N, C-alpha and C positions, 0 to 999 in steps of 0.2 A: 810403422813398427815403433817408431821409439814412443808413441801416443799409448799403444797396445802396453806396452813395458810401462807406462807409467799408471795407466789404470790399472792393470795389476798389482803392482805395490800400494796404490792406494786400497783397495780391495784388502789387500792381504793386512795392511797396517791399521784399518779402520776397523771399527765395530760400526752396526746396525743403529740406528738412531732410538730402535725400541729396547737396545740393550741397557740393561739398571748401570746408573755411572758407578756403582762399586764393583760391577762386573768386568767391564770395561777392557780393562788391561788384563784379565783371564781370558776375554773371548779372543782380543787378538791373539795371545800366547798358545793358547791351546789350538787355531787355525792354524798355525804357523806349523806349529808341532806335528797334527795332524797329517798334516799336507806334506811336510818332512818323511813321516813315516809310511805314507800311501808311494810316495817315489822311489826312498829307498827299499821299503819290500819291493817295490816293482824290480831294481835293479839284483834284490839279495834271490829273487823269483829266476830272473837269467841265469845266475850265477849255477842255483841249485839244478836248475835244468839240464845246463850244459855239463855238468860236472855228474850227473845221470842221479841224484839225489831227489828221486821224483816225491816223497813222503812229501819233502818240506819245498818242494817245488807247489804242489797243489795245496799245502799250507800256507804259502804265501798269498795265493791266491784268496785264501779266506780271509787273510790278515789285510790283503788291499780293499775290498769289500767292506772291512770291518772299518778301517780308517774313512775311508768315503763316509760310510753312513755316519759316522760321528759327525763327521764334518755338516754332513746335512741336519743333524741332530742340533748340532751348536748352534746352527742358523734358526732353529726353531725353537731355542730356549730350552731344550731337555739337558740342561749341562750334565747335571751328574750322569744319566745313562751315557751319553757320550764317554764320558770321562771314565769309566766303571768298565766301558767296553776297551778302552785303552789299554788300561790295567791290565785285562784280564787276559786281553793277546798278548801284551808283551811280555807277562809271565809263561804264559803257554808257550808263545814262539822260544825262549831262552830254554826253556826245559825241553822242548821236543828238537830244537836244532845244539842243543849238547850232547844229547842221548844218540843222535843221530850221526854228527861229525865229529863228537869229541869236544873238548875244551880249548884246543889250539887255536879257534878264530874268533874265539871272544865273544861267544852270543851267549855265556852266562853273565856276561855285563848287563844285559837287559834286567836283571835285580836292581841296578844301582839306577837305571834311568826309572824305574818302575819307583824307588823312596824318593828320587827328587820329584815325582809326580805329586807322589803321598804328600810330602811336607809342602808344597807350591801349589795351596787350593783354596777355596774359601769357605769349602762346606765345614768340616770336622775340625773340634778341637787337637790339640797338640799331642795328647796322651791317646788318640784315636789313632793318627798318623802311625804314633811311635810303634801300637800294638800289631795297624799292618805291616809297617816297615820288617816288624821282627820276624813276623810270619814269612813275610818274602825272602828275608836274607834267610833264616832257617832253609826256606826249600831250596834257596840258591847253594847254599853249603851241602846240602844232600845228594842234589844233581851233582854238583864237584864232585863229592866224595864216589859216587856212585860210576863217573866217568873215567876216573881216576885206576879205579878198581875191575872194570870193563870197557873191552874193546868197543867202539865205534857200531853202529848198525851199517854204517856205509864208508867207502875209503877214498878218499877225493884222491884225484888223480894227480900227480906230480906237478904236472902242468898250471894244474890251478892252484894248488896249496900255497904258493907265495903270492897269487893275485886275491886270494882271500885275505890271507893275514895283511897285507900291505892295505887293502881296504877296509880292514877292522881298524887298523890304525890310525887310518885318515875318519874313517865315520864317529868313532865314539865321540873324540874330541869336537865335532861338530855339531852333533846329538847332544852333549853336556851345554856347548856354549849356549846354543839355541834355548835350552831348558834354562837359562841361568840368566845370559845376557840380558834379556828384557825387564827382568826382576831387578839386578843390580840398575839398570839407567832407571825403573822406577822407583827406585830407593834414592837413586840420584835427582832425579826430578823433585822427590817427596821432601828431602832437605833442603832443596832451592826454594821450594813454596813454602816452607816451614818458616825458612830463615828469613822470606819476604815476607811472611805475615808475623813475624815475631817483632820485623824492623817497624813496621808499617802500625805493629800496636803499640809498639814503644812510644813512636812518634805521636800517636794520639794521646797515648799516656802524660807525656812531657807537656800537651797542649792544654790538658786539665791540672796536674798537678806541678809545683816546683822538683828540679830531679833528684834532691833529697828525699825528700817526702816521698816520691814514686816507687825508691829504692828501698824505704824504709818497710811501705807496704808489702813490698813482694814477698819479705819475710817474714811478716808479723802481721796477726790481727787485732794486735792489739790499739786501742783508741791512742792517735797522736794528737799531745795537747802540750805546746810548747811554751814557755814564758820567756819574751823578749822584752829586755828593759828599756833598749834603746831605740825608736824606729821614727817614721814620720810617715803619715798616711795621708792621702789624699782622694779626694771625689771631686769627679767635674761632671758638667752638666751642660748639654747643649742650649743652648736659651731657644725659646720660641720652639722647641721639637713640637709641641703637641698643636700650637698652629701649622706648622709647615706638614703635619699629616693631613690635617683639613685640605690641605692646595694640592698633593701631590698625591699620584697612584702608589698603593701599597707598595709595589717592586721597585717604583723609584726612588722612594723614601728609603726601603732599604736598602739599596744599590747604593745611595748618598752616602747612609749610617756607615756602611761596610769600610768604604772607602776613608773615612775620616777615622774610624777605629782601625784599618791598616795602617794608616800615618802614626798614631797614638803607639800601635805596638811595635813599630820600628825604634819609636822613642824610649819605650821600656827597655826593648835589648840594647839600644845604646848606652842609656843610664845603668844597665844591671842592676834595675829594680825587679819588682813583681809584681806582674798582674794581679790582680785577686777577682775582680769578676765585672762584667757588666749588667747593666738592669735598664732595659730600654734604651733610651739614649744616656746614660749615665754609667763612668767610668772609673772605678776605684785601683789604686796603687796604693802599696807601701815599699818603703825603701828600708833595708837593714833585716828583712826578713824573705827567705828562712837563713838566707846567708849574712853574717854582720856588716854591718857598713860602719866604720869611724868615723862619719859626718851624713848620717843621714839626710838630715834636716838641708846642708848645701846641696848634694842631690837631687832632692826632691825639689827643693826652689829652682836650681838650672833648669830644672825638666819641666816644671810648670811654666816659667818662661818661656819655653821653646815652646811648648804644649800650643799657647795661647796665639802663637804667631804661625804657626803650622796651619791650626783649625781656622786663622781669618781669612786664609787662601780660598780656602771651600766656600761657594757661594750657592744662596737660597734659587735653584731653578726657576721661580716664579717671578718672586721680586728682585732678584738679583743684588740683594744686600749681603754682605760677607759673614759667615757663620762667627757667632760669638759663645764662650762659655762662662760659665758662673765656675769657679773653682777654690775650693775650700781646703784647706792642711792644717795640722796637726804634729805634734811629735808627744811621743809619750812612750807610757809601756802597755803592751797587747798580750792576748792569748792567741797563738796560731797554731792550728792541725786539723785533721780530717776527723770529722764524728759521722757515727752511722754505716752502713757496709751497703750502701746503694746508692749508685748516681755519685761516686764520691766528689766533693768537692773542698778545694783548700779554703777556709776563709778565719777574720780575725774576728775577735771579742775583746771588749774592754773600753772605757770609759773614752782613751782616745780616739779608738772608733767613733764613737757618739759624737764626740765634739765636733771631730774632722765632719763627719757629715752635716753637722749643724752649721758649721764654717762654711760650707757650699751652699744650703739653701738659702741663708740669710745675707749673702754676699749680693755686689749689687752685677750687674751686666757688665760683662768685661772687664769684671775685676778677680783678682786671686785675693783672697780672706785668708789670713793665719791670725792665731793666737797669738797672746802676748809672749807665752813661754818660745813657739816657734821664732818670733820676731828677734826675743833677747840673745837666741843662741848665732843669730847671724847678722847682729847689727853691724858690726863691720866691715861686713864683705857683702851685702846687698842694701838695697834702697827701700824704705819702706814709709808709708804715708799712714799715720795714723787715722783711722777712722774713729775712735770715741771711743763708749759703752753701747755693746747692742745686747739686744734681749735673747738668750740663749733657752730653750725648750730645756727644762730639768735644771739649769744652772743658775738661771738669773741674770742679773747683768755680769758680762765680760768685755774686758780690754780687748778691740782687735785692730790690726792692721791691714792694709791693703801691700803686699808684694810687688813693686814696680819694677826693677833693674838690677843689675849687678853692679857693683860699687866701680866705678871707673880707675 
């Protein structure tokens, strides 16, 4: 017995696989309504027969047939035909029952069910629903006016009058609940899905752009380009990555790179700096952008030293050698922002950025090469080893240093 009930509930609350996705909730809603309407009319048929209102008893036989056919049409995909069959039956039933037994038993309320049906459908625009609803309500008002000024065709026996009134009091709220509740629940589910989708889009957006920049882009289409006078820029590159790619399968190589970059990502969060981008095995970071840092050089120096140690804990799967970085750092002013309107990317521009990239490119394996300006700003807090003059593309000879450690 329990399995039959479960199967019946599954049939009642699910739509066949061939029902279009945008019609699923309507299909389930109409299925429940047509079934309840057929059962309700069967009960009303019995009452009309017992009270001697034979015209309405015959009418209800036709009504049951209409709703059974509506269920069959629904399963065949004839949604509009079934929908209008139900609309016409409810309007006609309300008119006929009110004329036959008067307005004491609530049959004129069928008009309100029709109005709800007219607005809860996917076929017609709002103005069409309003038009048909106006016709239905005008018809209902006319029938009410008639029934007030004219006696009913049939007189319901006193012993049945109370039963019909009480039945009407209970049945109408149930009908309304059946018609409205699925859409209230659907609306709640839609809001939950929207909230979930919004949260996911926010998470993805914040993985691409800094939070303040993402917030500005939500409310403005203008180009974002901000001047920052005091920042520190770092470029890091995994030494021997090209040779490693010849020794490892692509999937294994990417897996290793992902592990390394995940650890660097944690350091980025720890020090409150901004990851700008990765290109291949290169990683670019800035301190002081977009949020100001009172001492971006110190922040970046501490991060670089820890980054070097963290990456050295990873091994080349083939040779077993510890991975090493080549790191370059510079300090200065930059322009930071987002340009274009496709595939947003937050980036930096300026001479300070170019020199930081040159510091990394000309650094030696396992070293953190910094400019003279960067080293001078931290000479009392960190240990630097002079490297001498290095030929920097576009700049000529530049005095550089290796960052070795924090001053004890």
